[in-house]
N, C-alpha and C positions, 0 to 999 in steps of 0.2 A: 685594287681600288684606289686610283690616283696616288699611288705611292704612298699612301698611308698605311699603317701598320696593322690596323683593325677598328672595330667601332666599340665604344665603352659607353655605358650608360652609367652616370653617377647619379645617386639618390641619396640626399642628406637633407635634414630638415634646417640645417645651418647654413644659410645661404653663403656666408663668409668661407666657411670650409669648402662648399661645393665649388665656389668659384677658384679658390687656390688650388684644388685637385684638378679641376678643368684647365687651368692655365697650364699645369705641369704637364698634362696629356698633350694637349694641343701642341705644346713645344716640342714634345718627344715625337710626334707625327700620327697620333691616334685621332681618329674622327670621334667627336663626343656630343651627348645630349645629357642635359641635367634636369633634375627635377627635385622637389621638396615634399612631396605628398604620395603616400603609399597607394592609394587609388590611381593617381596619375601616372605613378612608376610603371604599374603593370600594363596600363593601356599604351605608354610609351614604349615598352618593351615589345609589345605585339606589333606596333608601328615601325620601330626603328631597327629591330632584328640586330641587337647587338652582338658583339662577340664575347663579351664579357662585362658583368655587372658588379659596379660597387654599391652595395646596399647597406644602408644604416639601419639598425634594429629599431630605435625610437622615432617612429615617423607618425604624423598626423593622418587621420583618415584610416589607414590600415597600416599595421606595424610591420617591421621588415621581415619578422618570422613568416607572418602570412603571405606577403608577397614572395618570399623564398618557397614556400609550399606550392603556390600557384605557378610559378616558374617551372619548378620541378616536375609538375604534371605534365608538362609538353615539351621540355627542353632540358638537356644535359650541358648546356653552356657553362663555363666556369663562373662562379659566383664568389666574391670575396665580402665578407661582413664587416662591416664598421661600426664599432660600439664604444660608448663612453665607459660601460660597464666593466668592471674587473671580475664580475662573478663567474665562476666557473661553469654553473648550470646553464647560463646564456650560451658560451661557447661550446660546451658540449651538445647542446640541444640544436644548434645551428649545424654543427658539423653531422649530426646524426639525420637531420632533414636534407642534406645533400650539399651543404656549401662546402667550397674547397678550401677556405681559409678565412681567418679572421684577423683584423687589425684593431687593436685597442687604443683608443683617443686618450691623450694627444699623442700624435705619430709625425714622424718626419716625412714630408711629402716624397722626398727622395726615396725612402724605404718603401713607401707604398708603391712608388713606379718601378723600383725593382721587383717587387712581387708581381705587379701587372706584367711586366716583361716576362718573367720567368713562367707565368701560367701561360701567356699567350704564345710564347715560344714553344711550349710543349703541345699546345692545343692547336697549332698552325699545321695542317695536312700536309703541307708542302715540306715540312722539315722533319716528318716522322719516319721513323725507320721501317722499313718494309717487312722486317721479320714478322713471321707467323709461328706460334709456338702452338704444338699440337699435341694434344694426349687423346686417349681413347674417346672421352667424354668432354673433353675441353679445347675449345681453340681459342687464342687470343692474338688478333690481329691488330699489330702496331700502325699500320698503313691507314685503317679506317676507325680504329679504336672501337672494333667490335669484339664481343664475347659472347661465343656459343657455348652453352653448357646443357648436356644432355638432349641437343637438338633444338634448343629454344635460345633465341638471341636475348641476352641480358643487358639492361640499360645500367650504364655506370656513368657518374661524373667522371670528370677527366683525372681527378687525384686518385679515385679508387681504382681505374684502370692502371693509371701509372704504378701504384703500389703492387697491384697483382702482377703486372708484367714484370716489374723489376724483381720482385721475388721469384716468379716463375722462371726467369732468365737466369737466375742464380740458384738452381735448384739445390737442396739438401745444404745450404750454406746458411749459417745463423748470423742475423743481422740484429743489433740493438736498436732500441727505439730510436736513439740520437743518431745512428748511421742512416737509419730509413728516412728520419726528418731530413739530414743533409742532402742525401741522394735523391730522394723523390721530390722533396719540396724545392730543391735547389738552391738553398741558402742558409745561412746559420738562423735557424727558426728560433724566435723569441720566446714561442710559447711552451708549453710542457709536452710531455709525452703521451698525454691523453689523446692527443690528436692522431696519433699512429694507432692506439688502442680504439677509438671510434672508427676509424676507417677499416681495420681489421674486423671488428664486429659486424660492420655493414656487408663487407666482402662474404663473411661466413653466412650471412642471412641469404644471400643470393646464390652463393655456390657453396654447398655445404660440405663438399668433398668428392672425390672420385674414386674410381676402381683401383687405382696405383698412385694417387696424390692425395695431399692434405695439407692444409695451411696449419701449420703447428705452432704452439706455444711453447717455448722453451724457458720454463720458470726461471726467474732470476736473470735472465738474459735478455730475449727479445723473441724473435718470429723467425721461421722459416718455411720454405715450400718444399715440403718433404716428398720425394718419389720414391717409392718402393720398387 
């Protein structure tokens, strides 16, 4: 697309913040759209068809949580939540609803840009590994971000897929939450380890286990993809 890196929809009720984010994204080579209202945001999402959404939680018209729910009904594109709240409930809730990441205000625009680049780099199909991991009832295809479980295609946001693929690519190896944050999220994540726990919980809700494999909790350490 005209040498641009991808399309980003920026949604924040603070016009100044929106403009600063927009400026950094444009300078980095992204195509952007911006808006300040939740209802307008969903309409713009359908029209613009972005590759990533930066979504504020506190929005007039419809809050960011509701917009997130609507987007996740039809799309698995990466969504990074923006919030002025430090409340753990909001962070965990948005992750459970399918957000890939969250950034707490105030933040450095360069840090946000780094997160956008990391997510987009992993979501760009041209850069994905073609490796396919197969078990009797589970197929993980990194070239298309598709997961097939017991004959059914399972929808997953990018971060869920990447976490599953990373664990399955390193079968029977135990990882701490901090290691998974670093390896899967791709930067020194400033949040807490609940991010990993929430994504593991969502994975287990979608793929509960197989004939010879299981996503195991290693108490006091972290997680592993155990193959018997």
